[in-house]
GUFI-207743 format. One record per atom (N, C-alpha, C, CB): residue in one letter; atom name; y, z, x. Coordinates in pm, 1 decimal. Atoms other than C-alpha are relative to their C-alpha. Glycine has a CB too. Example, Ala and Ser with C-alpha at 12.3 -4.5 7.8 and 13.67 -1.06 7.14 Angstrom:
  residu  atome        yy        zz        xx
       a      N    -119.0       0.0      89.0
       a     CA    -450.0     780.0    1230.0
       a      C     120.0       0.0      90.0
       a     CB       2.7     124.6     -99.2
       s      N    -119.0      -6.0     -82.0
       s     CA    -106.0     714.0    1367.0
       s      C     109.0      73.0     -77.0
       s     CB      46.2    -141.5      41.4
//
This chain:
  residu  atome        yy        zz        xx
       m      N     -50.7     130.5      37.5
       m     CA   -1580.8    -199.5    1127.4
       m      C    -109.2     -83.5     -66.6
       m     CB      55.3     -72.5     122.4
       l      N     110.0      77.5      56.3
       l     CA   -1915.8    -370.2    1069.7
       l      C     -48.7      61.8    -130.5
       l     CB    -115.5      -9.7     100.2
       g      N      39.9     -68.9     122.7
       g     CA   -2007.1    -106.2     812.4
       g      C      96.1     -26.6    -114.1
       g     CB      -9.6     148.8      24.4
       t      N    -100.9      28.8     102.2
       t     CA   -1681.8    -167.8     626.6
       t      C     -19.1    -139.6     -57.0
       t     CB     141.1      14.3      58.1
       i      N      21.9     137.7      45.7
       i     CA   -1748.2    -540.6     611.5
       i      C    -127.0      -9.1     -83.3
       i     CB      -8.2     -96.5     119.9
       l      N     126.4       1.1      74.6
       l     CA   -2107.0    -482.2     498.1
       l      C      18.1      59.5    -139.5
       l     CB    -108.3      77.7      76.7
       w      N     -23.5     -60.7     131.4
       w     CA   -1995.6    -248.1     218.2
       w      C      90.8     -86.4     -86.6
       w     CB      60.9     138.9      16.1
       a      N     -86.3      90.8      76.7
       a     CA   -1724.9    -496.6     115.7
       a      C     -81.7    -113.9     -58.6
       a     CB     113.1     -56.0      88.7
       v      N      84.8     108.5      50.5
       v     CA   -1986.8    -771.1      82.3
       v      C     -90.9      51.0    -111.4
       v     CB     -84.5     -60.8     114.2
       i      N      87.8     -56.5     103.6
       i     CA   -2225.6    -547.0    -113.2
       i      C      80.9      32.5    -125.4
       i     CB     -71.9     127.4      52.3
       g      N     -85.3     -33.4     114.1
       g     CA   -1947.2    -411.2    -334.5
       g      C      55.7    -123.6     -67.7
       g     CB     113.7      89.1      44.2
       g      N     -51.0     125.0      55.7
       g     CA   -1804.7    -759.4    -378.3
       g      C    -103.7     -73.2     -82.1
       g     CB      49.0     -89.5     110.2
       a      N     107.8      64.0      76.1
       a     CA   -2141.1    -894.9    -489.9
       a      C     -17.7      68.8    -134.5
       a     CB    -132.2       3.1      79.3
       v      N      16.9     -75.6     124.9
       v     CA   -2175.1    -618.8    -748.3
       v      C     118.3     -23.5     -93.3
       v     CB     -15.4     150.9      29.2
       i      N    -119.3      17.1      83.3
       i     CA   -1816.9    -646.8    -873.4
       i      C      10.5    -142.9     -52.0
       i     CB     126.2      36.5      79.1
       g      N      -4.1     139.6      43.8
       g     CA   -1834.5   -1026.6    -886.2
       g      C     -98.5     -28.3    -112.2
       g     CB     -28.4     -91.9     116.5
       m      N     100.9      21.9     104.5
       m     CA   -2155.6   -1025.7   -1089.1
       m      C      36.7      74.0    -129.2
       m     CB    -138.8      45.9      49.2
       l      N     -44.2     -72.6     119.8
       l     CA   -2020.9    -757.9   -1325.4
       l      C     115.7     -73.2     -68.3
       l     CB      42.7     144.1      36.6
       a      N    -111.4      76.6      57.5
       a     CA   -1704.2    -963.4   -1372.0
       a      C     -53.0    -119.4     -77.6
       a     CB      97.3     -47.1     110.4
       r      N      59.3     116.0      67.3
       r     CA   -1917.3   -1262.9   -1463.3
       r      C     -64.5      40.8    -132.4
       r     CB    -104.3     -67.6      91.0
       l      N      66.9     -46.4     121.8
       l     CA   -2106.4   -1056.6   -1720.8
       l      C      97.1      28.7    -114.3
       l     CB     -79.8     124.4      30.1
       v      N     -92.8     -36.3     107.6
       v     CA   -1794.2    -948.1   -1911.7
       v      C      76.5    -119.4     -55.5
       v     CB      98.0     103.1      49.7
       i      N     -68.6     119.4      49.6
       i     CA   -1654.1   -1300.3   -1948.9
       i      C     -90.4     -68.0    -102.1
       i     CB      36.4     -98.0     117.1
       p      N      85.9      60.4     102.1
       p     CA   -1781.8   -1448.3   -2275.9
       p      C     -27.0    -147.7      27.2
       p     CB      63.2      15.8    -137.2
       g      N      35.8     140.9     -13.4
       g     CA   -1956.3   -1782.8   -2285.2
       g      C     -69.6     -28.9     131.6
       g     CB     123.1     -86.5     -12.5
       r      N      69.3      44.0    -120.9
       r     CA   -2123.3   -1982.4   -2014.7
       r      C     101.9     -38.6     106.4
       r     CB     -94.2    -118.9     -30.5
       q      N     -86.5      37.1    -111.3
       q     CA   -1957.3   -2009.5   -1677.5
       q      C     -74.6     -98.8      89.0
       q     CB      44.6     125.5      80.9
       r      N      57.6      98.9     -91.9
       r     CA   -2022.1   -2313.3   -1463.1
       r      C      44.9      32.6     141.9
       r     CB      42.1    -145.4     -39.4
       v      N     -36.8     -48.6    -132.4
       v     CA   -1975.1   -2112.7   -1147.6
       v      C    -128.6      41.0      70.3
       v     CB     102.2     119.8      -8.0
       p      N     121.2     -40.5     -70.7
       p     CA   -2252.2   -2084.3    -887.4
       p      C       4.9     147.5      40.7
       p     CB     -20.3     -87.5     123.6
       w      N       6.8    -143.1     -31.5
       w     CA   -2371.7   -1734.5    -798.2
       w      C      72.0      31.2     130.5
       w     CB    -145.9      46.0       8.7
       w      N     -62.8     -27.2    -129.6
       w     CA   -2245.2   -1766.0    -440.0
       w      C     152.6       0.7     -11.7
       w     CB     -44.4    -104.4     103.8
       a      N    -144.8      -1.1      21.4
       a     CA   -1893.0   -1844.3    -564.7
       a      C      42.1     129.4     -68.9
       a     CB      43.8    -122.2     -83.8
       t      N     -27.5    -126.8      67.3
       t     CA   -1908.3   -1540.4    -792.3
       t      C       1.7     114.4     100.8
       t     CB    -104.7      27.0    -109.7
       v      N       4.2    -102.7    -104.7
       v     CA   -2007.0   -1323.6    -496.1
       v      C     122.5     -13.0      90.4
       v     CB    -130.6     -11.5      83.5
       g      N    -118.6      21.5     -83.5
       g     CA   -1729.5   -1480.5    -287.5
       g      C     126.9      51.0     -65.3
       g     CB      15.4    -146.6      31.5
       v      N    -115.9     -51.3      73.7
       v     CA   -1472.5   -1403.8    -556.0
       v      C      -1.5     152.5       1.3
       v     CB       0.7     -53.1    -146.1
       g      N      11.5    -145.6      -2.9
       g     CA   -1602.7   -1047.1    -568.5
       g      C      40.2      59.2     133.8
       g     CB    -140.7      41.2     -32.7
       v      N     -35.0     -49.2    -133.9
       v     CA   -1570.1   -1001.5    -192.3
       v      C     150.7      -9.5      22.9
       v     CB     -75.5     -79.8     108.8
       v      N    -145.6      15.7     -13.5
       v     CA   -1215.5   -1138.6    -193.2
       v      C      71.6     102.7     -88.0
       v     CB      44.0    -144.6     -38.5
       a      N     -60.6     -97.7      91.4
       a     CA   -1135.2    -914.9    -492.8
       a      C      -4.9     140.5      58.3
       a     CB     -70.8      -2.5    -135.8
       v      N       9.6    -132.3     -62.0
       v     CA   -1256.6    -609.4    -300.7
       v      C     110.5      17.7     103.8
       v     CB    -138.7      19.9      65.3
       f      N    -103.8     -11.3    -102.9
       f     CA   -1022.5    -680.4      -9.6
       f      C     140.4       2.5     -60.6
       f     CB     -11.5    -115.8      98.9
       i      N    -132.3       3.3      63.1
       i     CA    -722.0    -772.8    -226.3
       i      C      22.3     125.3     -84.1
       i     CB      15.2    -126.2     -87.5
       g      N     -11.8    -118.1      85.1
       g     CA    -789.6    -489.4    -470.8
       g      C      22.6     127.5      78.2
       g     CB    -122.6      14.7     -83.7
       t      N     -20.4    -118.2     -83.9
       t     CA    -810.3    -232.6    -192.9
       t      C     144.1       6.1      49.0
       t     CB     -97.1      -0.9     119.5
       g      N    -139.2       3.2     -44.9
       g     CA    -475.0    -342.4     -53.5
       g      C      98.0      27.8    -112.5
       g     CB      31.2    -133.6      62.0
       l      N     -87.7     -21.2     115.2
       l     CA    -314.9    -353.4    -397.2
       l      C      -5.9     144.5     -48.3
       l     CB     -37.9     -94.8    -113.8
       a      N      13.9    -139.9      41.7
       a     CA    -453.1     -10.1    -485.7
       a      C      77.9      92.1      94.0
       a     CB    -148.9      40.9      -3.5
       e      N     -77.9     -81.0     -94.2
       e     CA    -297.8     132.6    -169.0
       e      C     149.3     -16.0     -24.9
       e     CB     -33.6     -38.6     144.6
       i      N    -141.4      22.9      31.2
       i     CA      36.1     -28.6    -255.9
       i      C      39.9      77.4    -125.5
       i     CB      27.9    -151.1     -18.9
       l      N     -28.0     -71.2     125.0
       l     CA      12.7     125.6    -604.9
       l      C     -11.6     151.4      14.1
       l     CB     -93.9     -47.5    -108.2
       g      N       6.2    -143.6     -24.3
       g     CA     -49.4     467.6    -449.4
       g      C    -133.5      64.2     -30.6
       g     CB     103.4      66.8     -79.1
       f      N     132.9     -54.6      27.7
       f     CA    -422.6     508.9    -514.0
       f      C     -76.2      26.3     129.8
       f     CB     -79.9     -95.9     -89.8
       r      N      60.9     -15.0    -132.0
       r     CA    -493.2     602.3    -151.2
       r      C    -103.4     110.5       4.9
       r     CB     106.0      26.8     102.5
       d      N      88.6    -115.1     -16.5
       d     CA    -644.3     948.4    -154.6
       d      C     -38.6      56.8    -135.4
       d     CB      66.8     108.2      86.0
       t      N      50.6     -54.5     125.1
       t     CA    -849.1    1019.9    -462.2
       t      C    -128.1      76.1      30.8
       t     CB     -24.8    -112.7    -105.9
       p      N     123.2     -74.9     -25.2
       p     CA   -1117.5    1286.8    -466.5
       p      C    -119.0     -67.3     -68.4
       p     CB      14.4     145.5     -49.0
       g      N     120.7      58.6      58.9
       g     CA   -1469.4    1157.5    -525.3
       g      C       3.8    -151.6       1.9
       g     CB     -18.0      48.5    -142.4
       i      N       6.5     145.9      10.5
       i     CA   -1524.8     801.0    -638.9
       i      C     138.7     -53.4     -35.2
       i     CB    -105.3     -44.2    -106.7
       d      N    -132.4      60.1      22.6
       d     CA   -1214.8     580.8    -631.5
       d      C      -3.3     -91.4    -122.1
       d     CB      46.3     -79.4     125.0
       w      N      11.2      79.7     122.3
       w     CA   -1233.2     467.4    -995.4
       w      C     119.6     -90.7     -19.9
       w     CB     -15.7      90.2    -120.3
       k      N    -120.0      82.4      18.2
       k     CA    -874.1     343.8   -1003.0
       k      C      -5.3    -122.8      89.6
       k     CB     127.0      81.6      29.6
       k      N       9.7     112.6     -93.6
       k     CA    -928.4     128.3    -695.0
       k      C    -105.7     -98.8     -47.8
       k     CB     -33.7      49.8     142.7
       h      N     106.4      89.0      46.8
       h     CA   -1253.4      -8.9    -837.6
       h      C      42.7     -77.3    -124.8
       h     CB    -127.1      80.2     -29.2
       l      N     -50.5      71.5     117.7
       l     CA   -1081.6     -96.5   -1166.0
       l      C      96.1    -112.1      40.0
       l     CB      70.3      97.8     -95.6
       v      N     -89.5     105.2     -50.1
       v     CA    -813.8    -288.7    -975.5
       v      C     -82.7    -114.4      57.8
       v     CB      97.7      56.4     107.6
       q      N      87.7     101.9     -58.5
       q     CA   -1085.1    -471.7    -778.9
       q      C     -71.8     -78.5    -108.9
       q     CB    -102.3      64.6      94.6
       f      N      72.3      63.8     109.3
       f     CA   -1278.2    -543.6   -1097.7
       f      C      91.1     -94.9     -77.7
       f     CB     -58.9     105.8     -94.0
       g      N     -94.9      85.9      70.9
       g     CA    -969.5    -681.6   -1273.2
       g      C      29.8    -127.8      76.5
       g     CB     128.8      74.9     -25.9
       i      N     -24.1     118.7     -82.3
       i     CA    -901.0    -916.5    -983.8
       i      C    -122.6     -90.1      -0.8
       i     CB      36.2      40.1     144.8
       a      N     123.3      79.9       3.1
       a     CA   -1266.1   -1027.4    -982.4
       a      C     -14.8     -73.4    -132.3
       a     CB    -122.3      89.2      24.0
       v      N       7.9      65.7     131.0
       v     CA   -1258.1   -1100.3   -1357.2
       v      C      96.4    -118.1      -4.2
       v     CB      31.9     100.3    -114.4
       a      N     -98.1     109.3      -1.3
       a     CA    -941.7   -1306.4   -1313.1
       a      C     -47.2    -115.3      88.5
       a     CB     136.7      51.2      48.9
       g      N      47.4     103.9     -90.6
       g     CA   -1095.4   -1493.9   -1020.0
       g      C    -116.5     -79.2     -56.1
       g     CB     -39.9      60.9     130.5
       v      N     115.4      69.7      59.0
       v     CA   -1424.7   -1573.8   -1194.5
       v      C      45.0     -83.1    -119.4
       v     CB    -109.8     101.2     -43.1
       l      N     -52.9      74.7     114.0
       l     CA   -1235.1   -1678.0   -1506.7
       l      C      72.8    -126.4      47.0
       l     CB      94.9      88.8     -82.9
       l      N     -69.7     116.0     -55.6
       l     CA   -1015.2   -1908.4   -1299.1
       l      C     -99.4    -105.2      49.6
       l     CB      92.8      43.3     114.7
       l      N     102.3      94.6     -45.8
       l     CA   -1319.4   -2065.1   -1131.4
       l      C     -72.8     -64.7    -116.7
       l     CB    -100.4      70.3      90.8
       s      N      68.6      52.8     117.2
       s     CA   -1484.9   -2105.8   -1470.2
       s      C      83.6    -108.3     -67.9
       s     CB     -30.9     112.8     -99.0
       v      N     -89.5      98.7      61.6
       v     CA   -1182.6   -2288.1   -1612.3
       v      C       9.0    -124.4      87.4
       v     CB     141.0      59.9     -22.5
       l      N      -6.2     114.9     -90.8
       l     CA   -1155.0   -2509.0   -1304.2
       l      C    -130.6     -78.0      -1.2
       l     CB      32.0      46.1     142.6
       g      N     129.9      66.7       7.5
       g     CA   -1528.1   -2584.3   -1321.5
       g      C     -16.4     -77.3    -129.4
       g     CB    -111.8     101.1      13.4
       r      N       6.7      67.5     129.2
       r     CA   -1499.4   -2675.7   -1688.7
       r      C      83.1    -127.6       3.0
       r     CB      48.5      93.0    -112.8
       r      N     -85.2     119.2     -10.1
       r     CA   -1213.1   -2915.6   -1615.0
       r      C     -66.9    -107.8      83.6
       r     CB     136.1      35.9      60.5
       r      N      66.0      96.2     -88.0
       r     CA   -1409.2   -3078.6   -1335.4
       r      C    -118.6     -64.5     -70.6
       r     CB     -46.1      68.3     129.8
       a      N     116.3      53.0      72.0
       a     CA   -1716.5   -3119.2   -1559.6
       a      C      42.8     -94.2    -112.3
       a     CB     -84.3     114.9     -57.2
       d      N     -47.8      84.8     109.6
       d     CA   -1505.0   -3279.4   -1835.6
       d      C      43.9    -138.1      47.3
       d     CB     114.9      67.7     -71.0
       r      N     -47.2     130.0     -52.1
       r     CA   -1393.6   -3565.1   -1610.0
       r      C    -105.2    -103.7      -3.7
       r     CB      49.3      13.1     139.9
//
């Protein structure tokens, strides 16, 4: 259980930072929020991947990681847009 949570945090940090890198332009999102979005994306993406039938894949679960990455990109993009709106006020 503790190992699963630890790997989710590590994987979430990596996925969140990678998501931030693929979004063009400057994001006004703190690094800790990016990591938080990544961690949430790992949990949601894992559940969604299981619903989509990506449960047992041999080797690295690329399909599951792509789902997690897509959710992380959407989350960081949403935070970036919300941060931009807040800064414009």
